C-alpha positions as a LaTeX table, in Angstrom:
\begin{tabular}{lrrr}
\hline
Residue & $x$ (\AA) & $y$ (\AA) & $z$ (\AA) \\
\hline
Unk1 & $-46.61$ & $-33.87$ & 205.64 \\
Unk2 & $-43.00$ & $-33.65$ & 206.71 \\
Unk3 & $-40.22$ & $-34.57$ & 204.32 \\
Unk4 & $-39.07$ & $-37.40$ & 206.57 \\
Unk5 & $-42.70$ & $-38.54$ & 206.81 \\
Unk6 & $-42.78$ & $-38.69$ & 203.01 \\
Unk7 & $-39.64$ & $-40.87$ & 203.04 \\
Unk8 & $-41.26$ & $-43.23$ & 205.56 \\
Unk9 & $-44.52$ & $-43.38$ & 203.57 \\
Unk10 & $-42.75$ & $-44.12$ & 200.30 \\
Unk11 & $-40.66$ & $-46.91$ & 201.84 \\
Unk12 & $-43.58$ & $-48.38$ & 203.77 \\
Unk13 & $-45.91$ & $-48.10$ & 200.77 \\
Unk14 & $-43.42$ & $-49.93$ & 198.55 \\
Unk15 & $-42.84$ & $-52.60$ & 201.19 \\
Unk16 & $-46.59$ & $-53.02$ & 201.70 \\
Unk17 & $-47.14$ & $-53.37$ & 197.95 \\
Unk18 & $-44.41$ & $-56.02$ & 197.79 \\
Unk19 & $-45.65$ & $-57.94$ & 200.86 \\
Unk20 & $-47.60$ & $-61.20$ & 200.60 \\
Unk21 & $-51.35$ & $-60.60$ & 200.37 \\
Unk22 & $-52.30$ & $-62.32$ & 203.65 \\
Unk23 & $-49.84$ & $-62.62$ & 206.48 \\
Unk24 & $-52.60$ & $-62.87$ & 209.09 \\
Unk25 & $-53.40$ & $-66.47$ & 208.13 \\
Unk26 & $-50.13$ & $-67.84$ & 209.51 \\
Unk27 & $-50.44$ & $-65.65$ & 212.59 \\
Unk28 & $-53.93$ & $-66.99$ & 213.23 \\
Unk29 & $-52.75$ & $-70.57$ & 212.75 \\
Unk30 & $-49.85$ & $-69.97$ & 215.14 \\
Unk31 & $-52.21$ & $-68.49$ & 217.72 \\
Unk32 & $-54.49$ & $-71.55$ & 217.57 \\
Unk33 & $-51.70$ & $-74.06$ & 218.13 \\
Unk34 & $-51.43$ & $-75.63$ & 221.60 \\
Unk35 & $-48.00$ & $-74.11$ & 222.13 \\
Unk36 & $-49.49$ & $-70.67$ & 221.63 \\
Unk37 & $-52.38$ & $-71.21$ & 224.04 \\
Unk38 & $-52.45$ & $-68.39$ & 226.58 \\
Unk39 & $-51.38$ & $-69.08$ & 230.10 \\
Unk40 & $-53.37$ & $-67.32$ & 232.80 \\
Unk41 & $-51.90$ & $-63.84$ & 232.67 \\
Unk42 & $-53.28$ & $-60.38$ & 233.23 \\
Unk43 & $-54.69$ & $-58.78$ & 230.07 \\
Unk44 & $-52.31$ & $-55.85$ & 230.44 \\
Unk45 & $-49.32$ & $-58.10$ & 229.75 \\
Unk46 & $-50.97$ & $-59.44$ & 226.60 \\
Unk47 & $-51.12$ & $-55.99$ & 225.01 \\
Unk48 & $-48.61$ & $-55.86$ & 222.14 \\
Unk49 & $-46.14$ & $-52.98$ & 221.99 \\
Unk50 & $-46.79$ & $-50.20$ & 219.51 \\
Unk51 & $-45.68$ & $-51.20$ & 216.02 \\
Unk52 & $-43.18$ & $-48.91$ & 214.31 \\
Unk53 & $-44.19$ & $-47.65$ & 210.86 \\
Unk54 & $-41.41$ & $-49.62$ & 209.14 \\
Unk55 & $-41.50$ & $-52.72$ & 211.29 \\
Unk56 & $-39.46$ & $-55.36$ & 209.50 \\
Unk57 & $-38.99$ & $-53.41$ & 206.26 \\
Unk58 & $-35.65$ & $-54.17$ & 204.60 \\
Unk59 & $-34.69$ & $-50.64$ & 203.57 \\
Unk60 & $-31.84$ & $-51.76$ & 201.29 \\
Unk61 & $-34.07$ & $-54.08$ & 199.25 \\
Unk62 & $-36.78$ & $-51.45$ & 198.87 \\
Unk63 & $-34.32$ & $-48.66$ & 198.03 \\
Unk64 & $-32.54$ & $-50.86$ & 195.47 \\
Unk65 & $-35.92$ & $-51.43$ & 193.80 \\
Unk66 & $-36.59$ & $-47.70$ & 193.71 \\
Unk67 & $-33.17$ & $-47.09$ & 192.13 \\
Unk68 & $-33.75$ & $-49.84$ & 189.57 \\
Unk69 & $-37.17$ & $-48.43$ & 188.67 \\
Unk70 & $-35.75$ & $-44.90$ & 188.36 \\
Unk71 & $-33.48$ & $-45.93$ & 185.49 \\
Unk72 & $-30.76$ & $-43.67$ & 186.91 \\
Unk73 & $-27.39$ & $-44.49$ & 188.39 \\
Unk74 & $-28.01$ & $-43.48$ & 192.01 \\
Unk75 & $-26.01$ & $-44.34$ & 195.12 \\
Unk76 & $-28.59$ & $-43.99$ & 197.89 \\
Unk77 & $-26.23$ & $-45.75$ & 200.36 \\
Unk78 & $-23.93$ & $-42.71$ & 200.35 \\
Unk79 & $-25.92$ & $-39.75$ & 199.07 \\
Unk80 & $-29.03$ & $-38.16$ & 200.56 \\
Unk81 & $-29.61$ & $-36.46$ & 197.19 \\
Unk82 & $-29.56$ & $-39.81$ & 195.38 \\
Unk83 & $-31.82$ & $-41.33$ & 198.03 \\
Unk84 & $-34.38$ & $-38.58$ & 197.58 \\
Unk85 & $-34.15$ & $-38.85$ & 193.77 \\
Unk86 & $-34.67$ & $-42.62$ & 193.93 \\
Unk87 & $-37.80$ & $-42.04$ & 196.01 \\
Unk88 & $-39.08$ & $-39.57$ & 193.42 \\
Unk89 & $-38.75$ & $-36.66$ & 195.82 \\
Unk90 & $-37.55$ & $-33.11$ & 195.35 \\
Unk91 & $-33.85$ & $-33.22$ & 196.31 \\
Unk92 & $-33.29$ & $-29.48$ & 196.03 \\
Unk93 & $-31.16$ & $-27.67$ & 198.59 \\
Unk94 & $-34.30$ & $-26.03$ & 199.98 \\
Unk95 & $-35.94$ & $-29.42$ & 200.63 \\
Unk96 & $-32.75$ & $-30.79$ & 202.17 \\
Unk97 & $-32.61$ & $-27.75$ & 204.46 \\
Unk98 & $-36.22$ & $-28.44$ & 205.48 \\
Unk99 & $-35.34$ & $-32.08$ & 206.19 \\
Unk100 & $-32.32$ & $-30.94$ & 208.20 \\
Unk101 & $-34.56$ & $-28.69$ & 210.29 \\
Unk102 & $-37.01$ & $-31.57$ & 210.88 \\
Unk103 & $-34.20$ & $-33.82$ & 212.08 \\
Unk104 & $-32.62$ & $-31.19$ & 214.32 \\
Unk105 & $-29.54$ & $-30.14$ & 212.36 \\
Unk106 & $-27.65$ & $-27.39$ & 214.21 \\
Unk107 & $-24.83$ & $-26.85$ & 211.71 \\
Unk108 & $-24.55$ & $-24.32$ & 208.91 \\
Unk109 & $-27.12$ & $-25.18$ & 206.26 \\
Unk110 & $-25.10$ & $-23.16$ & 203.75 \\
Unk111 & $-22.35$ & $-25.79$ & 204.06 \\
Unk112 & $-24.35$ & $-28.25$ & 201.97 \\
Unk113 & $-21.61$ & $-30.90$ & 201.82 \\
Unk114 & $-21.44$ & $-31.22$ & 205.62 \\
Unk115 & $-25.21$ & $-30.99$ & 205.93 \\
Unk116 & $-25.71$ & $-33.71$ & 203.30 \\
Unk117 & $-23.35$ & $-36.10$ & 205.10 \\
Unk118 & $-25.13$ & $-35.43$ & 208.39 \\
Unk119 & $-28.54$ & $-35.79$ & 206.75 \\
Unk120 & $-27.72$ & $-39.16$ & 205.24 \\
Unk121 & $-26.49$ & $-40.51$ & 208.58 \\
Unk122 & $-29.48$ & $-39.11$ & 210.44 \\
Unk123 & $-32.01$ & $-40.44$ & 207.93 \\
Unk124 & $-30.44$ & $-43.90$ & 208.24 \\
Unk125 & $-30.59$ & $-43.67$ & 212.06 \\
Unk126 & $-34.19$ & $-42.46$ & 211.92 \\
Unk127 & $-35.21$ & $-45.25$ & 209.55 \\
Unk128 & $-33.65$ & $-47.81$ & 211.89 \\
Unk129 & $-35.32$ & $-46.17$ & 214.89 \\
Unk130 & $-38.67$ & $-46.50$ & 213.10 \\
Unk131 & $-38.26$ & $-50.23$ & 212.56 \\
Unk132 & $-36.43$ & $-50.28$ & 209.24 \\
Unk133 & $-33.73$ & $-52.92$ & 208.76 \\
Unk134 & $-30.47$ & $-51.60$ & 207.34 \\
Unk135 & $-27.18$ & $-53.19$ & 206.33 \\
Unk136 & $-24.66$ & $-53.06$ & 209.21 \\
Unk137 & $-22.53$ & $-50.43$ & 207.48 \\
Unk138 & $-25.50$ & $-48.03$ & 207.32 \\
Unk139 & $-27.15$ & $-48.71$ & 210.66 \\
Unk140 & $-24.63$ & $-47.02$ & 212.83 \\
\hline
\end{tabular}
């Protein structure tokens, strides 16, 4: 599995574990209400769009829980190393270089400070692109 895939799986797994046990009940009730009754429409239009892996996951809440559970003082909002540590991942330079390659980094991977800044921004963008909800200061 890719390193970014591991990040997604850890965030999604934590969010799934924290989610209410049955969210389909309210969806079924909503679908049976008169307001939700289907109007004659082609079946093709009724097909829902593909769901992103992190659809609706509040990344900040989940990451703050990981940090709290780690017992370490980690600033995942600024540091890719701290983010990876909070997730229980290997944050070594080698792994960060692999993540940079996955995300298309074209800079010098020996300039770890620049790469780390780029990585953090790109991971935040990629999480948002995969349906994760981020605070405004991290989403951009």
